[in-house]
Every structure is written in C-alpha cells, then in structure tokens.
N, CA, C and O atoms as CSV, one atom per row, in Angstrom:
chain,resi,resn,atom,element,x,y,z
A,1,MET,N,N,218.392,80.353,128.987
A,1,MET,CA,C,217.589,80.417,127.784
A,1,MET,C,C,217.659,81.844,127.257
A,1,MET,O,O,217.347,82.787,127.984
A,2,THR,N,N,218.065,82.013,125.998
A,2,THR,CA,C,218.232,83.365,125.491
A,2,THR,C,C,217.624,83.532,124.118
A,2,THR,O,O,217.827,82.718,123.217
A,3,LEU,N,N,216.882,84.594,123.985
A,3,LEU,CA,C,216.370,85.027,122.692
A,3,LEU,C,C,217.258,86.192,122.292
A,3,LEU,O,O,217.250,87.227,122.959
A,4,THR,N,N,218.026,86.047,121.214
A,4,THR,CA,C,218.962,87.109,120.872
A,4,THR,C,C,218.348,88.175,119.980
A,4,THR,O,O,218.714,89.346,120.081
A,5,ARG,N,N,217.426,87.792,119.112
A,5,ARG,CA,C,216.752,88.775,118.260
A,5,ARG,C,C,215.355,88.286,117.963
A,5,ARG,O,O,215.107,87.083,117.883
A,6,MET,N,N,214.442,89.229,117.800
A,6,MET,CA,C,213.074,88.869,117.435
A,6,MET,C,C,212.467,90.056,116.714
A,6,MET,O,O,212.456,91.170,117.238
A,7,PHE,N,N,211.964,89.821,115.517
A,7,PHE,CA,C,211.404,90.935,114.760
A,7,PHE,C,C,210.417,90.425,113.724
A,7,PHE,O,O,210.546,89.297,113.247
A,8,PRO,N,N,209.419,91.254,113.365
A,8,PRO,CA,C,208.504,90.882,112.283
A,8,PRO,C,C,209.149,91.197,110.941
A,8,PRO,O,O,209.916,92.154,110.834
A,9,TYR,N,N,208.848,90.406,109.921
A,9,TYR,CA,C,209.277,90.753,108.569
A,9,TYR,C,C,208.526,92.005,108.147
A,9,TYR,O,O,207.311,92.075,108.332
A,10,PRO,N,N,209.214,93.004,107.583
A,10,PRO,CA,C,208.528,94.249,107.214
A,10,PRO,C,C,207.395,94.051,106.215
A,10,PRO,O,O,206.353,94.698,106.328
A,11,ARG,N,N,207.583,93.171,105.244
A,11,ARG,CA,C,206.558,93.007,104.210
A,11,ARG,C,C,205.588,91.872,104.496
A,11,ARG,O,O,204.676,91.626,103.707
A,12,ALA,N,N,205.766,91.196,105.584
A,12,ALA,CA,C,204.863,90.103,105.963
A,12,ALA,C,C,204.504,90.283,107.439
A,12,ALA,O,O,205.135,89.678,108.306
A,13,PRO,N,N,203.499,91.107,107.731
A,13,PRO,CA,C,203.230,91.470,109.121
A,13,PRO,C,C,202.867,90.312,110.043
A,13,PRO,O,O,202.948,90.453,111.263
A,14,HIS,N,N,202.473,89.186,109.494
A,14,HIS,CA,C,202.111,88.053,110.350
A,14,HIS,C,C,203.209,87.001,110.382
A,14,HIS,O,O,202.960,85.837,110.697
A,15,THR,N,N,204.436,87.424,110.049
A,15,THR,CA,C,205.582,86.533,110.115
A,15,THR,C,C,206.559,87.084,111.144
A,15,THR,O,O,206.853,88.279,111.151
A,16,LEU,N,N,207.054,86.224,111.999
A,16,LEU,CA,C,207.945,86.635,113.074
A,16,LEU,C,C,209.222,85.813,113.002
A,16,LEU,O,O,209.171,84.594,112.836
A,17,VAL,N,N,210.367,86.476,113.126
A,17,VAL,CA,C,211.655,85.796,113.107
A,17,VAL,C,C,212.227,85.811,114.520
A,17,VAL,O,O,212.302,86.864,115.154
A,18,LEU,N,N,212.628,84.648,115.009
A,18,LEU,CA,C,213.269,84.550,116.318
A,18,LEU,C,C,214.652,83.965,116.127
A,18,LEU,O,O,214.807,82.933,115.473
A,19,GLU,N,N,215.650,84.607,116.687
A,19,GLU,CA,C,217.000,84.070,116.675
A,19,GLU,C,C,217.310,83.607,118.092
A,19,GLU,O,O,217.284,84.405,119.030
A,20,LEU,N,N,217.602,82.325,118.247
A,20,LEU,CA,C,217.778,81.713,119.563
A,20,LEU,C,C,219.183,81.146,119.662
A,20,LEU,O,O,219.692,80.569,118.701
A,21,ASP,N,N,219.819,81.310,120.832
A,21,ASP,CA,C,221.202,80.845,120.933
A,21,ASP,C,C,221.393,79.607,121.801
A,21,ASP,O,O,222.529,79.206,122.053
A,22,THR,N,N,220.302,78.994,122.266
A,22,THR,CA,C,220.435,77.741,123.014
A,22,THR,C,C,219.338,76.765,122.601
A,22,THR,O,O,218.246,77.183,122.218
A,23,PRO,N,N,219.625,75.467,122.676
A,23,PRO,CA,C,218.593,74.472,122.382
A,23,PRO,C,C,217.391,74.587,123.323
A,23,PRO,O,O,216.259,74.329,122.913
A,24,ASP,N,N,217.631,74.977,124.592
A,24,ASP,CA,C,216.523,75.142,125.543
A,24,ASP,C,C,215.549,76.217,125.083
A,24,ASP,O,O,214.334,76.056,125.199
A,25,ALA,N,N,216.087,77.312,124.563
A,25,ALA,CA,C,215.229,78.396,124.079
A,25,ALA,C,C,214.400,77.921,122.896
A,25,ALA,O,O,213.213,78.232,122.794
A,26,GLU,N,N,215.031,77.164,122.001
A,26,GLU,CA,C,214.293,76.642,120.844
A,26,GLU,C,C,213.177,75.702,121.298
A,26,GLU,O,O,212.057,75.778,120.793
A,27,CYS,N,N,213.477,74.822,122.244
A,27,CYS,CA,C,212.459,73.891,122.754
A,27,CYS,C,C,211.293,74.650,123.380
A,27,CYS,O,O,210.135,74.284,123.181
A,28,ALA,N,N,211.597,75.707,124.136
A,28,ALA,CA,C,210.537,76.490,124.780
A,28,ALA,C,C,209.626,77.127,123.740
A,28,ALA,O,O,208.404,77.113,123.888
A,29,VAL,N,N,210.220,77.687,122.687
A,29,VAL,CA,C,209.417,78.324,121.640
A,29,VAL,C,C,208.598,77.277,120.892
A,29,VAL,O,O,207.417,77.495,120.622
A,30,LEU,N,N,209.213,76.140,120.554
A,30,LEU,CA,C,208.488,75.095,119.827
A,30,LEU,C,C,207.337,74.536,120.664
A,30,LEU,O,O,206.278,74.213,120.127
A,31,ASP,N,N,207.545,74.422,121.978
A,31,ASP,CA,C,206.448,73.988,122.856
A,31,ASP,C,C,205.282,74.974,122.805
A,31,ASP,O,O,204.119,74.574,122.756
A,32,LEU,N,N,205.610,76.269,122.816
A,32,LEU,CA,C,204.556,77.290,122.728
A,32,LEU,C,C,203.824,77.218,121.397
A,32,LEU,O,O,202.599,77.330,121.345
A,33,VAL,N,N,204.587,77.031,120.317
A,33,VAL,CA,C,203.957,76.957,118.994
A,33,VAL,C,C,203.023,75.751,118.933
A,33,VAL,O,O,201.932,75.836,118.370
A,34,ARG,N,N,203.450,74.631,119.509
A,34,ARG,CA,C,202.573,73.450,119.547
A,34,ARG,C,C,201.306,73.749,120.346
A,34,ARG,O,O,200.204,73.366,119.953
A,35,ARG,N,N,201.479,74.439,121.471
A,35,ARG,CA,C,200.333,74.771,122.319
A,35,ARG,C,C,199.349,75.701,121.612
A,35,ARG,O,O,198.139,75.603,121.815
A,36,PHE,N,N,199.869,76.592,120.790
A,36,PHE,CA,C,199.030,77.552,120.079
A,36,PHE,C,C,198.938,77.204,118.592
A,36,PHE,O,O,198.763,78.096,117.762
A,37,SER,N,N,199.053,75.928,118.248
A,37,SER,CA,C,199.128,75.511,116.837
A,37,SER,C,C,197.868,75.827,116.039
A,37,SER,O,O,197.897,75.843,114.808
A,38,ARG,N,N,196.786,76.072,116.722
A,38,ARG,CA,C,195.568,76.459,116.006
A,38,ARG,C,C,195.779,77.796,115.284
A,38,ARG,O,O,195.170,78.052,114.245
A,39,TRP,N,N,196.647,78.645,115.847
A,39,TRP,CA,C,196.860,79.978,115.284
A,39,TRP,C,C,198.224,80.157,114.623
A,39,TRP,O,O,198.350,80.934,113.677
A,40,HIS,N,N,199.241,79.456,115.104
A,40,HIS,CA,C,200.603,79.741,114.661
A,40,HIS,C,C,201.318,78.455,114.244
A,40,HIS,O,O,201.008,77.372,114.740
A,41,ARG,N,N,202.275,78.590,113.330
A,41,ARG,CA,C,203.080,77.423,112.951
A,41,ARG,C,C,204.488,77.864,112.561
A,41,ARG,O,O,204.726,79.035,112.267
A,42,VAL,N,N,205.417,76.909,112.564
A,42,VAL,CA,C,206.794,77.193,112.162
A,42,VAL,C,C,206.875,77.104,110.647
A,42,VAL,O,O,206.539,76.081,110.051
A,43,GLU,N,N,207.321,78.177,110.042
A,43,GLU,CA,C,207.473,78.244,108.590
A,43,GLU,C,C,208.807,77.653,108.159
A,43,GLU,O,O,208.869,76.906,107.182
A,44,SER,N,N,209.877,77.981,108.883
A,44,SER,CA,C,211.190,77.428,108.552
A,44,SER,C,C,212.090,77.447,109.780
A,44,SER,O,O,211.848,78.172,110.745
A,45,ARG,N,N,213.140,76.624,109.712
A,45,ARG,CA,C,214.111,76.522,110.795
A,45,ARG,C,C,215.485,76.428,110.159
A,45,ARG,O,O,215.733,75.553,109.329
A,46,VAL,N,N,216.380,77.330,110.545
A,46,VAL,CA,C,217.735,77.343,110.004
A,46,VAL,C,C,218.700,77.382,111.181
A,46,VAL,O,O,218.526,78.176,112.106
A,47,VAL,N,N,219.726,76.517,111.147
A,47,VAL,CA,C,220.738,76.502,112.194
A,47,VAL,C,C,222.043,77.003,111.590
A,47,VAL,O,O,222.477,76.525,110.542
A,48,TYR,N,N,222.667,77.972,112.261
A,48,TYR,CA,C,223.946,78.489,111.780
A,48,TYR,C,C,224.771,78.970,112.960
A,48,TYR,O,O,224.260,79.665,113.838
A,49,GLY,N,N,226.029,78.607,112.981
A,49,GLY,CA,C,226.956,79.087,114.007
A,49,GLY,C,C,226.483,78.926,115.438
A,49,GLY,O,O,226.706,79.820,116.254
A,50,GLY,N,N,225.844,77.828,115.767
A,50,GLY,CA,C,225.377,77.610,117.130
A,50,GLY,C,C,224.075,78.316,117.472
A,50,GLY,O,O,223.606,78.238,118.608
A,51,ARG,N,N,223.491,78.998,116.508
A,51,ARG,CA,C,222.211,79.680,116.725
A,51,ARG,C,C,221.156,79.093,115.808
A,51,ARG,O,O,221.459,78.556,114.742
A,52,THR,N,N,219.932,79.206,116.240
A,52,THR,CA,C,218.803,78.723,115.446
A,52,THR,C,C,217.920,79.903,115.097
A,52,THR,O,O,217.594,80.724,115.954
A,53,GLU,N,N,217.536,79.981,113.831
A,53,GLU,CA,C,216.582,81.003,113.419
A,53,GLU,C,C,215.270,80.307,113.091
A,53,GLU,O,O,215.217,79.445,112.214
A,54,LEU,N,N,214.218,80.684,113.797
A,54,LEU,CA,C,212.880,80.155,113.534
A,54,LEU,C,C,212.052,81.253,112.893
A,54,LEU,O,O,212.045,82.390,113.363
A,55,VAL,N,N,211.360,80.913,111.827
A,55,VAL,CA,C,210.421,81.840,111.211
A,55,VAL,C,C,209.031,81.303,111.518
A,55,VAL,O,O,208.680,80.196,111.112
A,56,LEU,N,N,208.244,82.094,112.238
A,56,LEU,CA,C,206.896,81.687,112.622
A,56,LEU,C,C,205.872,82.402,111.764
A,56,LEU,O,O,205.973,83.605,111.526
A,57,LEU,N,N,204.893,81.655,111.307
A,57,LEU,CA,C,203.769,82.240,110.586
A,57,LEU,C,C,202.624,82.370,111.579
A,57,LEU,O,O,202.132,81.373,112.109
A,58,LEU,N,N,202.205,83.601,111.824
A,58,LEU,CA,C,201.162,83.881,112.809
A,58,LEU,C,C,199.876,84.219,112.085
A,58,LEU,O,O,199.813,85.199,111.343
A,59,ARG,N,N,198.871,83.424,112.296
A,59,ARG,CA,C,197.581,83.713,111.654
A,59,ARG,C,C,196.938,84.926,112.309
A,59,ARG,O,O,196.975,85.066,113.531
A,60,PRO,N,N,196.349,85.801,111.506
A,60,PRO,CA,C,195.624,86.919,112.113
A,60,PRO,C,C,194.426,86.379,112.904
A,60,PRO,O,O,193.613,85.621,112.375
A,61,VAL,N,N,194.332,86.771,114.144
A,61,VAL,CA,C,193.208,86.329,114.969
A,61,VAL,C,C,192.523,87.549,115.569
A,61,VAL,O,O,193.166,88.567,115.825
A,62,LYS,N,N,191.226,87.444,115.789
A,62,LYS,CA,C,190.477,88.593,116.309
A,62,LYS,C,C,190.639,88.748,117.808
A,62,LYS,O,O,190.565,89.860,118.330
A,63,LYS,N,N,190.860,87.642,118.506
A,63,LYS,CA,C,191.039,87.770,119.953
A,63,LYS,C,C,192.472,87.396,120.318
A,63,LYS,O,O,193.133,86.645,119.601
A,64,HIS,N,N,192.931,87.919,121.418
A,64,HIS,CA,C,194.299,87.669,121.869
A,64,HIS,C,C,194.442,86.200,122.277
A,64,HIS,O,O,193.632,85.693,123.053
A,65,THR,N,N,195.457,85.524,121.765
A,65,THR,CA,C,195.632,84.097,122.045
A,65,THR,C,C,196.459,83.825,123.294
A,65,THR,O,O,196.481,82.695,123.782
A,66,GLY,N,N,197.138,84.837,123.817
A,66,GLY,CA,C,198.023,84.623,124.954
A,66,GLY,C,C,199.421,84.234,124.533
A,66,GLY,O,O,200.294,84.059,125.384
A,67,PHE,N,N,199.657,84.093,123.227
A,67,PHE,CA,C,200.961,83.668,122.725
A,67,PHE,C,C,202.051,84.659,123.113
A,67,PHE,O,O,203.127,84.253,123.553
A,68,GLU,N,N,201.786,85.958,122.954
A,68,GLU,CA,C,202.797,86.971,123.276
A,68,GLU,C,C,203.187,86.909,124.749
A,68,GLU,O,O,204.371,86.927,125.085
A,69,ARG,N,N,202.182,86.835,125.628
A,69,ARG,CA,C,202.470,86.774,127.068
A,69,ARG,C,C,203.230,85.495,127.419
A,69,ARG,O,O,204.167,85.533,128.217
A,70,ALA,N,N,202.840,84.379,126.838
A,70,ALA,CA,C,203.514,83.109,127.125
A,70,ALA,C,C,204.954,83.144,126.627
A,70,ALA,O,O,205.852,82.617,127.285
A,71,LEU,N,N,205.177,83.760,125.475
A,71,LEU,CA,C,206.539,83.873,124.947
A,71,LEU,C,C,207.374,84.772,125.853
A,71,LEU,O,O,208.528,84.459,126.145
A,72,ASP,N,N,206.803,85.874,126.294
A,72,ASP,CA,C,207.500,86.758,127.236
A,72,ASP,C,C,207.926,85.993,128.485
A,72,ASP,O,O,209.075,86.091,128.917
A,73,ARG,N,N,206.994,85.230,129.064
A,73,ARG,CA,C,207.289,84.484,130.294
A,73,ARG,C,C,208.364,83.430,130.063
A,73,ARG,O,O,209.262,83.276,130.890
A,74,SER,N,N,208.287,82.708,128.960
A,74,SER,CA,C,209.243,81.623,128.738
A,74,SER,C,C,210.646,82.152,128.467
A,74,SER,O,O,211.632,81.483,128.778
A,75,MET,N,N,210.746,83.351,127.888
A,75,MET,CA,C,212.054,83.926,127.596
A,75,MET,C,C,212.574,84.774,128.755
A,75,MET,O,O,213.747,85.145,128.778
A,76,GLY,N,N,211.700,85.079,129.716
A,76,GLY,CA,C,212.131,85.834,130.885
A,76,GLY,C,C,212.431,87.296,130.611
A,76,GLY,O,O,213.224,87.911,131.324
A,77,VAL,N,N,211.808,87.857,129.592
A,77,VAL,CA,C,211.995,89.280,129.299
A,77,VAL,C,C,210.638,89.924,129.093
A,77,VAL,O,O,209.639,89.237,128.882
A,78,SER,N,N,210.607,91.237,129.156
A,78,SER,CA,C,209.328,91.934,129.033
A,78,SER,C,C,208.957,92.152,127.580
A,78,SER,O,O,209.812,92.097,126.695
A,79,GLY,N,N,207.688,92.397,127.340
A,79,GLY,CA,C,207.214,92.665,125.989
A,79,GLY,C,C,207.878,93.876,125.379
A,79,GLY,O,O,208.089,93.920,124.167
A,80,ALA,N,N,208.216,94.872,126.206
A,80,ALA,CA,C,208.873,96.068,125.688
A,80,ALA,C,C,210.243,95.724,125.120
A,80,ALA,O,O,210.704,96.359,124.172
A,81,THR,N,N,210.891,94.723,125.698
A,81,THR,CA,C,212.196,94.304,125.194
A,81,THR,C,C,212.044,93.518,123.901
A,81,THR,O,O,212.868,93.637,122.994
A,82,LEU,N,N,210.989,92.713,123.817
A,82,LEU,CA,C,210.825,91.856,122.649
A,82,LEU,C,C,210.307,92.586,121.423
A,82,LEU,O,O,210.756,92.315,120.310
A,83,TYR,N,N,209.381,93.496,121.605
A,83,TYR,CA,C,208.701,94.082,120.459
A,83,TYR,C,C,208.951,95.574,120.388
A,83,TYR,O,O,208.848,96.263,121.403
A,84,PRO,N,N,209.278,96.094,119.205
A,84,PRO,CA,C,209.399,97.546,119.069
A,84,PRO,C,C,208.056,98.204,119.382
A,84,PRO,O,O,207.013,97.584,119.178
A,85,PRO,N,N,208.059,99.435,119.869
A,85,PRO,CA,C,206.797,100.108,120.184
A,85,PRO,C,C,205.860,100.131,118.981
A,85,PRO,O,O,206.281,100.412,117.859
A,86,GLY,N,N,204.604,99.835,119.225
A,86,GLY,CA,C,203.611,99.866,118.154
A,86,GLY,C,C,203.554,98.623,117.297
A,86,GLY,O,O,202.726,98.539,116.390
A,87,THR,N,N,204.423,97.645,117.562
A,87,THR,CA,C,204.435,96.421,116.774
A,87,THR,C,C,203.664,95.345,117.515
A,87,THR,O,O,203.895,95.115,118.702
A,88,SER,N,N,202.753,94.689,116.822
A,88,SER,CA,C,202.040,93.569,117.412
A,88,SER,C,C,202.339,92.334,116.582
A,88,SER,O,O,202.293,92.386,115.353
A,89,ILE,N,N,202.647,91.218,117.245
A,89,ILE,CA,C,202.946,90.015,116.479
A,89,ILE,C,C,201.687,89.241,116.156
A,89,ILE,O,O,201.719,88.339,115.318
A,90,ALA,N,N,200.588,89.565,116.791
A,90,ALA,CA,C,199.320,88.901,116.480
A,90,ALA,C,C,198.246,89.964,116.355
A,90,ALA,O,O,198.126,90.843,117.209
A,91,SER,N,N,197.472,89.880,115.296
A,91,SER,CA,C,196.433,90.895,115.095
A,91,SER,C,C,195.165,90.502,115.806
A,91,SER,O,O,194.175,91.233,115.754
C-alpha cells in the first residue's frame, strides 16, 4: 500500500490531496473517510496512469478526530513524512 503524494491545497486549507498508486491504498483511505464521515468527505476522485488522486474536504473541527493518526497507521508512514512541518490537515 503506497501513498505517493499528499498535500493541502494552498488556497483551501481544509482540502487535502492524496495521490495513491494501488487500489489497496485507495480502499484504506476510503474506509477511513467513511469511518470519519461526520467530519470529512471525498470531494473528487480522478484515475490516471494507474494512480488515483483523491481530494478530501476536511471540515474544521475543534477537537482532534484521530483521522491523521489513523491515516498514518494505514499508510505505514510517520506524520513527519506525510505532512510538511507546521501543516495540519484538520483544525
């Protein structure tokens, strides 16, 4: 399962783009989004060249939902690898 790129849109701080290179990775992310659907949803899905780009709309929440930690665990990488320093995907 591989997440090849992940970044927030510069002008939309509560939007996150994930580029995934396997169907398993996409399923893992979609399962997480379903689990946290009260706060987050898929805005769009584009498939190109064997990769899938998911755009997630993250609602600003006052308390931590656990989404970031769950995404880290499912992708098998650390938060430092996923997010640039000082960037939060959920407020």
